[in-house]
KEVEXFI-709621 format. One record per residue (C-alpha): residue number from 1; x, y, z; residue in one letter. Coordinates in Angstrom, 1 decimal, m for minus. Example, Ala and Ser with C-alpha at 12.3 -4.5 7.8 and 13.67 -1.06 7.14 Angstrom:
% residues 2
+-----+--------+--------+--------+--------+
| num |      X |      Y |      Z | residu |
+-----+--------+--------+--------+--------+
|   1 |   12.3 |   m4.5 |    7.8 |      A |
|   2 |   13.7 |   m1.1 |    7.1 |      S |
+-----+--------+--------+--------+--------+
END
This chain:
% residues 233
+-----+--------+--------+--------+--------+
| num |      X |      Y |      Z | residu |
+-----+--------+--------+--------+--------+
|   1 |   74.3 |   54.4 |   19.6 |      M |
|   2 |   75.3 |   57.7 |   18.0 |      R |
|   3 |   73.3 |   59.6 |   20.7 |      F |
|   4 |   75.1 |   57.7 |   23.5 |      Q |
|   5 |   78.4 |   58.6 |   22.0 |      L |
|   6 |   77.5 |   62.3 |   21.9 |      I |
|   7 |   76.5 |   62.2 |   25.6 |      I |
|   8 |   79.8 |   60.6 |   26.5 |      I |
|   9 |   81.8 |   63.2 |   24.7 |      V |
|  10 |   79.9 |   66.1 |   26.3 |      V |
|  11 |   80.4 |   64.7 |   29.7 |      L |
|  12 |   84.1 |   64.2 |   29.1 |      F |
|  13 |   84.5 |   67.8 |   27.9 |      L |
|  14 |   82.5 |   69.1 |   30.8 |      W |
|  15 |   84.6 |   67.2 |   33.3 |      N |
|  16 |   87.8 |   68.5 |   31.8 |      C |
|  17 |   86.6 |   72.1 |   31.9 |      E |
|  18 |   85.6 |   71.7 |   35.6 |      D |
|  19 |   89.0 |   70.4 |   36.5 |      K |
|  20 |   90.7 |   73.2 |   34.7 |      Q |
|  21 |   88.5 |   75.8 |   36.4 |      S |
|  22 |   89.3 |   74.2 |   39.8 |      S |
|  23 |   93.1 |   74.4 |   39.1 |      K |
|  24 |   92.8 |   78.1 |   38.1 |      Q |
|  25 |   90.9 |   78.9 |   41.3 |      T |
|  26 |   93.4 |   77.2 |   43.5 |      T |
|  27 |   96.5 |   78.7 |   41.8 |      S |
|  28 |   95.2 |   82.3 |   41.9 |      T |
|  29 |   94.5 |   82.4 |   45.7 |      T |
|  30 |   97.0 |   84.9 |   47.2 |      P |
|  31 |   99.0 |   83.6 |   50.1 |      K |
|  32 |   98.6 |   86.6 |   52.3 |      D |
|  33 |   94.8 |   86.5 |   52.1 |      S |
|  34 |   94.9 |   83.9 |   54.9 |      I |
|  35 |   93.5 |   85.5 |   58.0 |      I |
|  36 |   95.7 |   84.8 |   61.1 |      Q |
|  37 |   94.5 |   85.2 |   64.6 |      K |
|  38 |   96.5 |   87.7 |   66.6 |      P |
|  39 |   98.6 |   86.1 |   69.3 |      K |
|  40 |   97.2 |   86.6 |   72.8 |      E |
|  41 |   99.5 |   88.4 |   75.2 |      T |
|  42 |   99.2 |   88.2 |   78.9 |      N |
|  43 |   98.9 |   91.7 |   80.2 |      K |
|  44 |  100.2 |   92.1 |   83.7 |      K |
|  45 |   98.1 |   94.5 |   85.8 |      V |
|  46 |  100.5 |   96.4 |   88.0 |      S |
|  47 |   99.4 |   96.8 |   91.6 |      S |
|  48 |   99.9 |  100.2 |   93.3 |      P |
|  49 |  103.0 |  100.7 |   95.3 |      E |
|  50 |  101.1 |  102.0 |   98.3 |      F |
|  51 |   97.6 |  101.1 |   99.5 |      P |
|  52 |   94.8 |  103.7 |   99.8 |      I |
|  53 |   94.6 |  104.2 |  103.5 |      L |
|  54 |   91.4 |  104.3 |  105.5 |      S |
|  55 |   90.2 |  103.9 |  109.1 |      D |
|  56 |   90.0 |  100.2 |  108.4 |      D |
|  57 |   93.6 |   99.5 |  107.4 |      N |
|  58 |   95.7 |  102.5 |  108.5 |      A |
|  59 |   96.7 |  101.2 |  111.9 |      M |
|  60 |   97.7 |   97.8 |  110.6 |      E |
|  61 |   99.7 |   99.5 |  107.8 |      F |
|  62 |  101.6 |  101.8 |  110.1 |      F |
|  63 |  102.3 |   99.0 |  112.6 |      L |
|  64 |  104.2 |   97.1 |  109.8 |      E |
|  65 |  105.6 |  100.3 |  108.4 |      Y |
|  66 |  107.1 |  101.3 |  111.7 |      S |
|  67 |  109.0 |   98.0 |  111.8 |      K |
|  68 |  110.5 |   98.4 |  108.4 |      A |
|  69 |  111.2 |  102.2 |  108.6 |      H |
|  70 |  113.1 |  103.2 |  111.7 |      K |
|  71 |  114.0 |  106.8 |  110.6 |      E |
|  72 |  113.4 |  109.3 |  113.4 |      D |
|  73 |  114.8 |  112.6 |  112.3 |      K |
|  74 |  113.4 |  115.0 |  109.7 |      V |
|  75 |  114.3 |  118.5 |  108.5 |      R |
|  76 |  111.6 |  121.0 |  107.6 |      I |
|  77 |  112.9 |  123.7 |  105.2 |      T |
|  78 |  110.9 |  126.9 |  105.4 |      T |
|  79 |  111.0 |  130.4 |  104.0 |      D |
|  80 |  112.7 |  131.4 |  107.3 |      F |
|  81 |  115.2 |  128.6 |  107.6 |      G |
|  82 |  115.3 |  125.0 |  108.6 |      T |
|  83 |  113.8 |  123.2 |  111.6 |      I |
|  84 |  115.2 |  119.8 |  112.6 |      D |
|  85 |  112.9 |  117.4 |  114.5 |      I |
|  86 |  113.4 |  114.1 |  116.3 |      K |
|  87 |  110.4 |  111.8 |  116.3 |      L |
|  88 |  109.7 |  109.5 |  119.3 |      Y |
|  89 |  109.7 |  105.8 |  118.8 |      D |
|  90 |  107.3 |  105.3 |  121.7 |      K |
|  91 |  104.6 |  107.0 |  119.6 |      T |
|  92 |  105.2 |  104.6 |  116.8 |      K |
|  93 |  102.0 |  105.1 |  114.8 |      F |
|  94 |  102.4 |  108.9 |  114.7 |      H |
|  95 |  106.2 |  108.6 |  114.0 |      R |
|  96 |  105.5 |  106.1 |  111.2 |      A |
|  97 |  102.7 |  108.3 |  109.8 |      N |
|  98 |  105.0 |  111.4 |  109.7 |      F |
|  99 |  107.9 |  109.4 |  108.1 |      I |
| 100 |  105.5 |  107.9 |  105.5 |      Y |
| 101 |  104.0 |  111.3 |  104.5 |      L |
| 102 |  107.5 |  112.7 |  104.3 |      T |
| 103 |  108.6 |  110.0 |  101.9 |      K |
| 104 |  105.5 |  110.5 |   99.9 |      R |
| 105 |  106.5 |  114.2 |   99.6 |      K |
| 106 |  103.1 |  115.2 |  101.1 |      Y |
| 107 |  104.4 |  118.2 |  103.1 |      F |
| 108 |  106.4 |  119.7 |  100.3 |      D |
| 109 |  105.0 |  123.1 |   99.3 |      N |
| 110 |  102.5 |  123.1 |  102.1 |      T |
| 111 |  102.2 |  126.0 |  104.5 |      Q |
| 112 |  102.3 |  127.0 |  108.2 |      F |
| 113 |   98.7 |  128.0 |  107.9 |      Y |
| 114 |   97.9 |  128.8 |  111.5 |      R |
| 115 |  100.1 |  131.0 |  113.7 |      V |
| 116 |   99.0 |  131.9 |  117.2 |      V |
| 117 |  101.3 |  134.4 |  118.9 |      K |
| 118 |  103.3 |  133.0 |  121.8 |      N |
| 119 |  101.4 |  129.7 |  121.6 |      F |
| 120 |  101.9 |  127.5 |  118.5 |      V |
| 121 |  102.7 |  127.4 |  114.8 |      I |
| 122 |  100.6 |  124.8 |  112.8 |      Q |
| 123 |  101.5 |  123.4 |  109.4 |      G |
| 124 |  100.8 |  120.7 |  106.8 |      G |
| 125 |   98.0 |  122.3 |  104.8 |      S |
| 126 |   97.5 |  124.8 |  102.0 |      S |
| 127 |   94.7 |  126.0 |   99.8 |      D |
| 128 |   96.1 |  124.5 |   96.6 |      G |
| 129 |   94.5 |  121.8 |   94.4 |      L |
| 130 |   97.7 |  119.8 |   94.3 |      D |
| 131 |   97.4 |  119.0 |   98.0 |      L |
| 132 |   93.9 |  117.7 |   97.5 |      Y |
| 133 |   95.2 |  115.4 |   94.8 |      K |
| 134 |   97.9 |  114.1 |   97.1 |      K |
| 135 |   95.4 |  113.3 |   99.8 |      R |
| 136 |   93.2 |  111.4 |   97.4 |      R |
| 137 |   96.2 |  109.2 |   96.5 |      K |
| 138 |   97.2 |  108.6 |  100.1 |      I |
| 139 |   93.7 |  108.0 |  101.6 |      G |
| 140 |   91.4 |  109.3 |  104.3 |      K |
| 141 |   92.0 |  108.2 |  107.8 |      Y |
| 142 |   92.5 |  109.4 |  111.4 |      L |
| 143 |   94.9 |  108.3 |  114.2 |      L |
| 144 |   93.9 |  107.6 |  117.8 |      P |
| 145 |   95.6 |  109.6 |  120.5 |      P |
| 146 |   98.7 |  108.2 |  122.2 |      D |
| 147 |   99.1 |  110.4 |  125.2 |      T |
| 148 |  100.4 |  108.2 |  127.9 |      K |
| 149 |  104.0 |  107.9 |  126.9 |      R |
| 150 |  105.3 |  110.6 |  129.3 |      G |
| 151 |  105.6 |  113.4 |  126.9 |      Y |
| 152 |  104.1 |  116.8 |  127.4 |      S |
| 153 |  103.6 |  120.0 |  125.4 |      H |
| 154 |  106.9 |  121.6 |  126.3 |      Q |
| 155 |  108.4 |  124.4 |  124.2 |      R |
| 156 |  109.6 |  122.8 |  120.9 |      G |
| 157 |  107.2 |  119.8 |  121.2 |      A |
| 158 |  105.7 |  118.6 |  117.9 |      I |
| 159 |  102.1 |  117.4 |  118.3 |      S |
| 160 |   99.2 |  116.4 |  116.1 |      M |
| 161 |   95.9 |  118.4 |  116.2 |      P |
| 162 |   92.6 |  116.6 |  116.3 |      S |
| 163 |   90.5 |  116.2 |  113.2 |      S |
| 164 |   88.3 |  119.1 |  112.1 |      E |
| 165 |   85.3 |  116.7 |  112.4 |      I |
| 166 |   83.6 |  116.6 |  115.7 |      E |
| 167 |   84.9 |  113.7 |  117.7 |      N |
| 168 |   84.9 |  112.9 |  121.4 |      A |
| 169 |   88.1 |  110.9 |  121.2 |      Y |
| 170 |   90.4 |  113.6 |  119.9 |      K |
| 171 |   91.2 |  111.5 |  116.8 |      L |
| 172 |   94.2 |  113.1 |  115.2 |      A |
| 173 |   94.3 |  114.6 |  111.7 |      S |
| 174 |   97.4 |  112.8 |  110.3 |      P |
| 175 |   98.2 |  115.5 |  107.7 |      F |
| 176 |   98.8 |  118.4 |  110.1 |      Q |
| 177 |  101.1 |  119.1 |  113.0 |      F |
| 178 |  101.9 |  121.9 |  115.3 |      F |
| 179 |  105.0 |  123.1 |  117.2 |      I |
| 180 |  104.7 |  124.5 |  120.7 |      V |
| 181 |  106.2 |  128.0 |  121.3 |      V |
| 182 |  105.1 |  128.6 |  124.9 |      N |
| 183 |  104.8 |  125.8 |  127.4 |      R |
| 184 |  102.7 |  127.8 |  129.9 |      E |
| 185 |  100.0 |  128.4 |  127.3 |      K |
| 186 |  100.1 |  124.8 |  126.1 |      A |
| 187 |   99.7 |  122.9 |  129.4 |      K |
| 188 |   96.0 |  122.4 |  128.7 |      H |
| 189 |   96.8 |  120.3 |  125.6 |      L |
| 190 |   98.4 |  117.5 |  127.7 |      D |
| 191 |   96.4 |  114.4 |  127.8 |      G |
| 192 |   94.3 |  115.3 |  124.8 |      D |
| 193 |   96.8 |  115.6 |  121.9 |      Y |
| 194 |   99.7 |  113.4 |  121.1 |      T |
| 195 |  103.2 |  114.7 |  121.4 |      V |
| 196 |  105.3 |  112.6 |  119.0 |      F |
| 197 |  108.6 |  114.6 |  118.7 |      G |
| 198 |  110.6 |  117.7 |  119.5 |      E |
| 199 |  112.6 |  120.3 |  117.8 |      V |
| 200 |  116.3 |  119.6 |  118.2 |      I |
| 201 |  117.6 |  122.5 |  116.1 |      K |
| 202 |  115.9 |  125.6 |  114.7 |      G |
| 203 |  113.7 |  127.0 |  117.5 |      M |
| 204 |  114.9 |  130.5 |  116.4 |      D |
| 205 |  113.2 |  129.7 |  113.0 |      V |
| 206 |  110.0 |  128.7 |  114.9 |      V |
| 207 |  110.1 |  132.0 |  116.8 |      D |
| 208 |  110.5 |  133.9 |  113.5 |      K |
| 209 |  107.4 |  132.2 |  112.0 |      I |
| 210 |  105.5 |  132.8 |  115.2 |      N |
| 211 |  106.2 |  136.5 |  114.9 |      A |
| 212 |  104.6 |  137.0 |  111.4 |      V |
| 213 |  101.5 |  139.1 |  111.0 |      K |
| 214 |   98.3 |  137.1 |  110.7 |      T |
| 215 |   94.6 |  137.8 |  109.8 |      D |
| 216 |   91.7 |  137.3 |  112.2 |      E |
| 217 |   91.7 |  133.6 |  111.5 |      G |
| 218 |   95.4 |  133.2 |  112.5 |      D |
| 219 |   96.5 |  132.7 |  108.8 |      W |
| 220 |   99.7 |  134.5 |  108.0 |      P |
| 221 |   99.1 |  137.6 |  105.8 |      I |
| 222 |  102.1 |  136.5 |  103.7 |      D |
| 223 |  102.1 |  132.8 |  103.2 |      N |
| 224 |  104.8 |  130.9 |  105.1 |      V |
| 225 |  105.8 |  127.9 |  102.9 |      Y |
| 226 |  107.2 |  124.6 |  103.9 |      I |
| 227 |  109.4 |  124.1 |  100.9 |      R |
| 228 |  110.3 |  120.5 |  101.8 |      S |
| 229 |  110.5 |  117.9 |  104.5 |      V |
| 230 |  113.2 |  115.3 |  104.3 |      E |
| 231 |  114.7 |  112.5 |  106.3 |      I |
| 232 |  118.1 |  113.2 |  108.0 |      I |
| 233 |  120.5 |  111.1 |  110.0 |      K |
+-----+--------+--------+--------+--------+
END
């Protein structure tokens, strides 16, 4: 009987100690030790303002672009003065392309890199890394010729040269353009290259650029910069 009583007392004391220990453990747990999961936020992936153009999507893009952007006059500011050009609506793809590149500031700080005496001045390129970066952002594409709109390579006509790659269809390089200085020497271009505008003011500036000294590759000895191209009314 005494032995049983001792066991009961031991069990009672052990139980009380266990409860006390449990209370201490619960009461000493710091509140800020609870790990909370971070709230998930929906990150919006912003789409680019303009698509990267290619031969697969350029024509469709410029068809829609021509409907929304009806501008048809631009001003080319050069080291020798300004040249105002009217773009033809009939050559809508070439007009839309030029307006698009103008708004993307592509032509700013490019050069008239080819000057052929009494023939043409050609611009829209340079040897700078910045231009290469611009082209990468815009894309790589060519434009088909549009030569049956009744326009010819008259003095002051603005036309688009064919791509540097070898192509039988005279696909145009959309990043360059040339302005005709002499009609008699440019007649052979009719039917092969697309005339998409004309100089309406500043042919005296064109003539000044055409008179600069060039190297054997027709590149001006002193660079002739296109400082900016902008839309005008």
